[in-house]
N, C-alpha and C positions, 0 to 999 in steps of 0.2 A: 525562435527558442533563446525561455530564459535560463535554461542551464547551466551556470558558469564551465564550458571549457576545462577549464585546471583537475590535472591532475588530481589532487588531493579531491576536490569533490566526485567526481569519479570513482574512484577507490570505495569512497562513500555508500558511493551509489550504487557502485556492488556488491559491497559486505551486509548492511542491511537488508535488502528480499528475507538473505536468507536463513539469520537465527529468526528472523520475523514469521518466516511464514506455519513451522507444528505449531508456538501457542491459539492461531487461527482460527481453526473451530473446534477451538473452548470458547470464542469470542463469541461463535457465534451459537453456538451452546448457552449463553444468557443471555441474547441476548435475539429470541425468534426472528423479529419485526426487520428483521437488518437481512435477510433470506432474503425474507421474500421480496423486498427490496429491489438488494441484487443480479433474483431473476428475472426480473424484468427490463434492467438498468439495461440500453445499447451494449456494444464491446468496448467501445470510446467513453458511457459516463463509468465502466469497468476503472480503464483502466486507468480516466482522475486519482478514482478512488481511491485509488492504492496506491499513485504517487502521494494523494496526501497521505495517508495513514504512514511512508514514506519518512515525508519531511517532518509525521505530526514525532515520528520519535527520534530522524535526528535534534533533530532541536528542541 
């Protein structure tokens, strides 16, 4: 795991998903292509993209 085991990072990790969840449908409506992609994605790919999105919002 490349995620540091530092309490501050874990805190950020736990705090970011909640505020990011409500606007997500909004983004999906604006980009229907992405919605199609998510439907065909594997669970692993979904998780990876979610984590990537999280980091985009963090940094």
